[in-house]
VOGU-3710 file (C-alpha; in Angstrom, 3 decimals, decimal comma):
1> mlaiwqtkdl> 76,304/148,797/73,460  77,662/148,244/76,614  76,180/144,883/77,068  77,512/143,934/73,374  81,041/145,294/73,881  80,951/143,452/77,543  80,098/140,282/75,767  82,477/140,390/72,966  85,249/141,182/75,879  84,241/138,325/77,704
11> detlrertel> 84,234/136,038/74,323  87,710/136,998/73,692  88,826/136,466/77,319  87,349/132,970/77,222  88,670/132,445/73,804  92,124/133,185/74,957  92,188/130,920/78,175  90,715/128,039/75,940  93,611/128,567/73,365  96,020/128,356/76,527
21> sliartelgs> 94,184/125,155/77,740  94,331/123,587/74,440  97,942/124,471/73,962  98,679/123,082/77,280  96,855/119,764/76,471  98,755/119,381/73,145  101,928/119,692/75,085  100,462/116,865/77,318  99,312/114,923/74,645  102,576/115,032/73,004
31> sgerraiqsg> 104,458/114,273/76,234  105,270/110,723/75,331  106,617/111,576/71,682  108,874/114,402/73,459  110,282/111,848/76,159  111,420/109,639/73,324  112,821/112,371/71,208  114,661/113,846/74,042  116,177/110,092/74,985  117,155/109,942/71,427
41> igsasaiaem> 118,803/113,199/71,426  120,563/112,509/74,785  121,670/108,952/73,383  123,161/110,703/69,988  124,994/113,318/72,195  126,610/110,717/74,315  127,330/108,525/71,330  128,906/111,505/69,516  131,053/111,974/72,281  132,547/108,496/72,056
51> ypeligdper> 133,196/108,915/68,282  136,754/109,732/68,589  137,291/106,388/70,710  135,202/103,952/68,644  135,805/105,050/65,102  138,896/103,658/64,852  137,655/100,151/65,312  134,418/99,877/63,412  133,753/96,167/64,520  133,913/97,580/68,479
61> csaavsrlve> 131,869/100,465/67,467  129,311/98,304/65,744  128,990/96,070/68,674  128,434/99,079/70,958  125,705/100,626/69,153  124,270/96,971/68,488  124,031/96,795/72,388  122,371/100,033/72,592  119,606/99,055/70,077  118,901/95,734/71,925
71> nspiysfigf> 118,779/97,276/75,221  116,486/99,957/73,870  112,646/99,535/73,642  112,397/102,373/70,831  115,695/102,468/69,026  115,622/100,189/65,586  119,039/101,755/64,174  121,971/103,694/65,214  124,982/104,586/63,312  127,753/107,076/62,377
81> vpvgapilcs> 126,979/108,950/58,976  130,114/110,457/57,821  130,465/113,490/55,569  130,752/111,822/51,699  131,547/108,237/52,952  129,601/104,994/53,429  128,429/103,927/56,939  131,124/101,733/58,660  129,767/101,516/62,170  126,186/100,733/62,686
91> slrtpiseel> 123,837/98,558/64,745  123,544/96,451/61,396  127,117/95,415/61,756  127,639/95,590/58,239  129,014/98,617/55,948  126,414/100,642/54,381  127,545/102,114/51,097  126,922/105,841/50,176  124,263/105,150/47,724  122,008/103,207/50,169
101> ideeirsrss> 122,020/106,275/52,316  118,660/108,150/51,902  119,226/111,323/50,176  117,684/113,777/52,918  120,171/112,223/55,671  122,985/112,198/52,995  122,320/115,960/52,553  122,285/116,830/56,365  125,387/114,909/56,911  127,441/118,305/57,347
111> savqsivplg> 124,897/120,191/59,062  125,997/121,676/62,266  122,496/121,719/63,866  120,475/118,843/65,612  117,457/117,647/63,369  114,927/115,066/62,772  113,781/113,872/59,791  111,109/111,290/58,390  112,184/108,460/56,568  109,900/106,214/54,498
121> ditgngrsfa> 109,546/102,316/54,403  112,960/101,129/53,504  112,403/97,572/54,939  109,629/96,688/53,029  107,343/95,956/55,948  105,270/98,981/55,733  107,156/100,855/58,800  108,244/104,348/58,305  111,045/105,996/60,743  112,110/109,186/62,461
131> vllqpilnda> 115,617/109,785/62,354  117,465/111,928/64,810  120,696/113,551/63,525  123,183/114,642/66,036  126,399/116,506/64,713  130,064/115,086/65,315  132,473/118,031/65,701  136,109/117,486/65,234  138,095/120,711/66,099  135,115/122,853/65,091
141> tvvgqvaiai> 134,559/121,065/61,771  131,581/118,816/61,118  132,729/115,152/60,310  129,275/113,382/60,182  126,122/112,727/62,093  124,982/110,307/64,662  121,878/108,880/63,461  119,380/107,042/65,483  115,986/105,718/63,864  112,911/105,273/65,777
151> ptdvltqqqd> 109,773/103,494/64,156  106,813/105,933/64,107  104,510/103,475/65,157  106,709/103,136/68,298  106,886/106,887/68,562  103,259/107,506/68,312  102,763/104,460/71,069  104,552/106,307/73,751  102,718/106,788/77,018  101,405/110,669/77,328
161> mtiddqplsm> 100,156/112,240/80,095  96,629/112,105/80,732  94,526/114,646/79,637  90,731/115,409/79,601  89,892/115,665/76,148  91,865/113,818/73,120  92,602/115,973/70,174  90,968/114,763/66,763  94,755/114,353/65,313  98,274/114,678/66,895
171> viynqagdvi> 101,059/115,303/64,293  104,763/115,723/65,239  106,868/117,774/62,419  110,141/119,054/62,247  111,832/122,535/61,755  111,307/122,445/57,887  107,601/121,361/58,236  108,339/117,565/57,276  105,628/115,275/58,884  107,244/112,862/61,259
181> stqgepldpa> 104,301/111,000/62,704  100,661/111,191/62,823  97,743/109,929/65,013  94,290/110,284/64,322  93,069/112,168/61,313  95,780/113,147/59,015  96,430/116,845/58,309  97,328/118,500/55,050  101,304/118,398/54,674  100,803/122,008/53,132
191> vvrslvepqk> 98,969/122,953/56,349  101,536/121,842/58,504  104,398/123,521/56,357  102,435/126,826/56,673  102,870/126,517/60,484  106,557/126,835/60,220  106,465/130,337/58,391  106,535/133,497/60,510  103,021/134,853/61,293  102,573/138,633/61,197
201> ngsifdpqrr> 99,191/138,690/62,758  96,330/136,510/63,975  97,685/134,811/67,290  99,032/136,134/70,307  101,455/133,281/70,857  104,911/132,635/69,457  105,357/131,164/66,261  105,827/127,623/67,785  103,230/128,010/70,571  99,883/129,330/69,085
211> vvrnqrpdgh> 96,406/128,424/67,978  95,432/128,626/64,117  91,861/128,172/62,840  91,668/126,368/59,476  89,301/125,296/56,818  89,567/122,153/55,587  88,785/121,294/51,848  85,194/120,061/52,714  84,540/123,500/54,076  84,427/122,374/57,833
221> hqvlttasli> 86,526/124,428/60,324  89,235/122,980/62,563  91,491/124,538/65,275  95,096/123,681/65,231  97,454/124,214/68,597  101,299/124,014/67,872  103,543/123,143/70,623  107,451/123,189/70,784  108,742/119,664/71,990  112,599/120,235/71,140
231> pgvayavgsw> 113,046/123,767/70,310  114,719/123,864/66,892  114,203/120,230/66,320  110,504/118,781/66,750  107,174/120,524/67,260  103,587/119,142/67,817  100,142/120,019/66,230  96,935/119,083/67,545  93,675/119,316/65,792  90,670/120,113/68,034
241> dpshaglqpp> 86,946/120,294/67,424  85,979/123,946/67,040  82,844/123,517/69,207  84,908/124,156/72,207  83,595/127,229/74,026  85,089/130,463/72,578  86,535/128,872/69,634  83,579/128,939/67,291  84,097/130,569/63,935  83,252/134,297/63,767
251> gtvlptfslp> 79,670/135,381/62,707  77,752/133,789/65,353  75,655/136,560/67,078  73,305/136,053/69,922  69,767/137,940/69,576  69,657/141,370/71,026  67,128/140,495/73,412  69,048/137,902/75,029  72,174/139,817/75,560  71,176/141,164/79,172
261> vlmwfasllv> 70,266/137,721/80,364  73,161/135,761/78,717  75,611/138,531/80,192  73,892/137,995/84,046  74,747/134,346/83,451  77,905/134,590/81,991  79,081/137,070/84,681  78,034/134,528/87,454  79,757/131,663/85,471  83,011/133,685/84,752
271> ayfavhrlvv> 83,379/134,750/88,318  82,941/131,401/89,722  85,165/129,725/87,225  88,012/132,634/87,083  87,895/133,269/91,288  86,813/130,129/92,665  88,164/127,160/90,216  91,205/129,277/88,804  92,372/131,046/92,096  90,904/130,446/95,249
281> apirdlqkrm> 90,806/126,512/95,126  94,349/126,187/93,750  95,877/128,585/96,144  93,908/126,665/98,828  95,335/123,286/97,771  98,770/124,609/97,636  98,501/126,365/101,133  97,486/122,938/102,480  100,366/121,111/100,622  102,719/123,569/102,120
291> rlfavnrslp> 101,607/122,964/105,845  101,816/119,373/105,327  105,238/119,757/104,005  106,218/121,928/106,906  104,706/119,576/109,400  105,902/116,014/108,218  107,738/116,823/104,868  105,146/115,124/103,109  104,266/116,224/99,626  100,751/114,843/98,312
301> ntnqmerlpt> 100,114/115,098/94,692  97,670/117,305/93,352  94,976/116,532/90,442  94,530/120,184/89,118  97,845/120,561/87,853  96,499/120,256/84,053  93,769/122,639/84,645  95,711/125,387/86,498  96,752/128,693/84,484  100,082/129,121/83,645
311> elfelektfg> 100,817/131,440/86,565  99,805/128,905/89,164  100,997/126,190/86,978  104,523/127,657/87,544  103,735/128,389/91,075  103,001/124,778/91,764  105,939/123,471/89,796  108,147/125,965/91,520  107,092/124,908/95,070  107,361/120,928/94,156
321> nmaydlmdde> 111,097/121,756/92,900  111,781/123,696/95,827  110,247/121,107/98,149  112,454/118,214/96,479  115,472/120,113/96,649  115,196/121,041/100,380  114,368/117,159/101,264  117,560/116,599/99,180  119,819/118,985/100,822  118,442/117,752/104,372
331> armedslrek> 119,266/114,243/103,252  122,793/115,140/102,356  123,159/117,095/105,519  122,135/114,141/107,593  124,543/111,951/105,721  127,228/114,450/106,059  126,525/114,697/109,796  126,516/110,979/110,206  129,938/110,553/108,235  131,542/113,154/110,497
341> nvllkeihhr> 130,014/111,511/113,495  131,543/108,342/112,658  134,969/110,025/111,970  134,692/111,829/115,307  134,093/108,303/117,023  137,065/106,773/115,075  139,293/109,536/116,191  138,387/109,212/120,133  138,542/105,369/119,589  142,114/105,663/118,006
351> vknnlqmiss> 143,012/108,199/120,634  141,841/106,036/123,164  143,728/103,013/121,898  147,007/105,328/121,485  146,605/106,205/125,456  146,049/102,348/126,265  149,100/101,655/124,520  151,190/104,192/126,387  149,728/103,240/129,437  150,941/99,660/128,840
361> iinmeirasd> 154,359/100,785/127,941  154,452/102,627/131,153  153,307/99,568/133,081  156,192/97,724/131,708  158,668/100,496/132,698  157,186/100,408/136,042  157,714/96,606/136,550  161,028/97,037/135,212  162,060/99,933/137,601  163,952/99,159/141,014
371> dnfarntlkr> 163,848/103,044/141,808  160,755/103,797/144,071  160,950/107,333/143,172  160,826/106,486/139,343  158,237/103,958/139,993  156,033/106,479/141,889  156,599/108,933/139,162  155,709/106,581/136,595  152,572/105,585/138,478  151,189/108,981/138,668
381> lhariiglat> 151,828/109,408/135,025  150,113/106,128/134,189  146,863/107,362/136,291  146,934/110,752/134,400  146,892/108,831/131,150  144,262/106,552/132,359  142,254/109,378/133,073  142,665/111,046/129,392  141,835/107,483/128,070  138,703/107,255/130,209
391> vhrllyksdn> 137,166/110,688/128,948  137,836/109,549/125,064  136,307/106,167/125,819  133,085/107,685/127,091  133,135/110,242/124,426  133,300/107,337/121,721  130,534/105,537/123,293  128,129/108,408/123,791  125,592/109,251/121,368  126,409/112,992/121,452
401> lgraeaeplm> 130,178/113,516/120,380  130,150/117,022/121,632  129,248/116,374/125,180  130,456/113,944/128,023  128,046/112,864/130,801  129,846/114,017/134,133  128,051/110,923/136,255  129,760/107,993/134,442  133,078/110,231/134,142  133,077/110,780/137,871
411> qevsstlfda> 132,539/107,047/138,256  135,297/106,000/136,001  137,922/108,190/137,578  137,032/107,902/140,808  136,889/104,028/140,786  140,636/104,032/139,823  141,197/106,363/143,136  139,183/104,180/145,231  140,782/101,053/143,965  144,133/102,886/145,006
421> lsathpkadt> 143,003/103,596/148,371  141,780/100,154/149,244  145,215/98,777/148,367  146,602/100,469/151,445  143,283/101,291/153,517  141,184/98,360/153,189  138,421/99,737/155,452  138,738/103,436/154,420  135,270/104,890/153,718  134,912/106,099/149,970
431> rltcdtfsli> 132,002/108,011/148,641  131,214/109,920/145,483  128,218/111,993/144,960  127,459/113,361/141,453  124,689/115,312/139,821  123,576/114,311/136,292  124,568/117,017/133,761  126,961/117,236/130,741  130,097/118,903/129,638  131,980/119,757/126,487
441> pdqavpmslf> 135,238/117,704/125,879  137,335/120,865/126,668  135,955/120,944/130,177  135,654/117,191/130,731  139,540/116,364/130,327  140,780/119,120/132,821  138,214/118,136/135,266  138,924/114,552/134,821  142,422/115,070/135,280  142,131/117,754/138,407
451> igetgaqavr> 140,079/115,223/140,291  142,444/112,326/139,677  145,278/114,352/140,407  143,456/115,844/143,591  142,426/112,070/144,720  146,064/110,840/144,131  147,493/113,256/146,452  144,841/112,466/149,116  145,636/108,671/148,474  149,370/109,564/149,052
461> dmpvptaenp> 148,956/111,756/152,223  146,528/109,206/153,930  147,845/108,782/157,308  148,415/105,047/158,358  145,127/103,239/158,958  143,839/102,706/162,565  140,995/100,877/164,067  139,739/104,412/165,107  140,759/105,959/162,053  140,735/103,658/158,931
471> gflhislkiv> 140,673/106,564/156,543  138,346/108,089/153,972  137,898/109,838/150,635  134,867/111,656/149,550  134,480/113,342/146,134  131,453/115,274/144,951  130,603/117,075/141,745  126,998/119,024/142,270  125,403/122,101/140,326  125,275/124,888/143,215
481> spgtaliicr> 123,702/127,293/140,888  122,418/127,337/137,183  125,607/127,123/135,035  127,986/126,602/138,084  129,225/123,407/139,430  131,340/122,772/142,186  133,759/120,047/142,846  134,816/118,968/146,613  137,446/116,572/147,660  137,628/115,901/151,515
491> spyvvkpdhr> 139,967/113,391/153,056  142,515/112,916/156,073  146,166/114,040/155,773  149,492/113,758/157,418  152,456/116,143/156,378  155,556/114,073/155,450  158,718/115,536/155,628  160,379/113,447/152,948  162,076/115,630/150,225  160,511/113,493/147,432
501> attevktgaq> 157,217/113,641/148,665  157,493/117,584/149,066  158,504/117,647/145,314  155,628/115,620/144,360  153,250/117,859/146,235  154,626/120,850/144,427  154,338/119,159/140,973  151,045/118,068/142,046  149,725/121,620/143,164  151,162/122,890/139,942
511> lmrafamqlg> 148,837/120,705/137,688  146,201/121,150/139,655  146,568/124,895/139,400  146,997/124,527/135,297  143,960/122,304/135,188  141,866/124,560/137,161  142,963/127,530/134,674  141,707/125,264/132,037  138,197/125,407/133,541  138,556/129,145/133,963
521> sdfettesdg> 138,900/129,297/137,687  141,188/128,263/140,588  140,784/126,074/143,601  141,078/126,584/147,142  142,531/124,272/149,850  141,551/124,411/153,515  143,181/122,076/156,506  141,593/121,819/159,737  141,712/119,050/162,344  143,625/116,798/160,121
531> irtrtlsfai> 141,159/116,992/157,354  142,038/118,647/154,084  139,362/119,884/151,843  139,855/121,132/148,154  137,221/122,679/146,235  136,866/124,184/142,823  134,094/126,124/141,309  133,612/126,636/137,652  131,146/127,570/134,883  129,541/124,966/132,739
541> tsnipdaldy> 130,191/125,856/129,189  126,574/125,276/127,257  127,897/125,621/123,796  130,925/124,359/122,024  133,263/126,932/121,219  134,196/127,541/117,611  137,517/126,044/116,742  140,353/128,268/116,193  142,525/128,114/113,179  146,135/128,346/114,254
//
């Protein structure tokens, strides 16, 4: 009894799995018709939205739908079917009287739901049609339908997804049980209509996704599997050979003496099929695809989708959707980052141009001024503006807009100081020493201005050159410890008692102290044996601080 019960339980399990597999194959075998009907519904919905704009001009309306028919490989007719009125807008470009409209289509002209109805040979060439009807609403009132006709031979020729076994027949029908198209062996229309009736028992599946066993008039059994193409609009039913495992008609009983042997073989088969083929292998394949996606964002296709159980099929599909969404998000983020970099470069470029324009204006003022004090003041201001423009120019040319390289920045700032010194001290010794590291713009700007101001004061206070003392200016920027930089500026000096020079010194000291505060530090000045040494130590900021909303 235990063996018989186990055999029966196993038979039911296999039957249910086979039913799920046949339903999935039915959905795959009707995927071409599903795409065609979905395309028609989408087109009909779009045309229905255009109804208020087109209905006032039948010629323009007819021309628009005619172009759509000409450009579509599956549509043979598109038109507006008003309630109780002739068709004035259609791809035929001629009015169609109400008497010539099919009675079924005319009766559905006031329906508020989408539908698909069959249409017989109205052209005399033996072709039948599937007509999609999309209601047109005007202030919640149905004013007509958008009708799109698809030849049934075109509908059945749509490319389906590949399946292992082809059904004996594939029938598309609507909510009322009317046959839309048939491939393979024809089915009795009464059988198709019975599929839309509510089922009280017999199948574990919902009314439009189930397995039905039917007996044909010749006495042979057939297995029917139904699937929903478009809920409430179109459905598919496939006819299968009942010789599939687990679907034989009841009454086939194995001899009692063979049950133990068959159970042993069946247990091995079920264990291998259920555990390895349906669980282990698909999970390993999914794990491999996840690893490949994590390493190089590749997403290889799997050949087991059609053989997967519903749960693993959904898991595979969810992973694929997640992977594509992630790649789309990364692509959008990369595009956004590229756009921001372009905008930042444009900002630095424009700031640099504006500063150069201001520099040119100051140069004009310098040339026009006769007062040496004013000229010197404008020259110092000009040097500071050039320092700012240098930072923005380097940021504009840098690949990383969030950081500026210290070495080229020091070279740009120092070259200006060395050129100014060579004009008055041709044989002066100029030297620049700089380590290689980068700074954020909030530190690069005050640092360059501090060096520019310190160097300008060193050039201004340089003693008159002699053969023994031609003068020198040494500037260095080095990393003295992890995260800490040190600026050193050494030069000879003389104290000038001139009042204006004293004022310049005080102003320069104030500016240098302000720049040092922006670097989070303060500078030190030592004077010994006619040599002045200024040092400034500051912490290098590694992360760009968050922008403050003032």
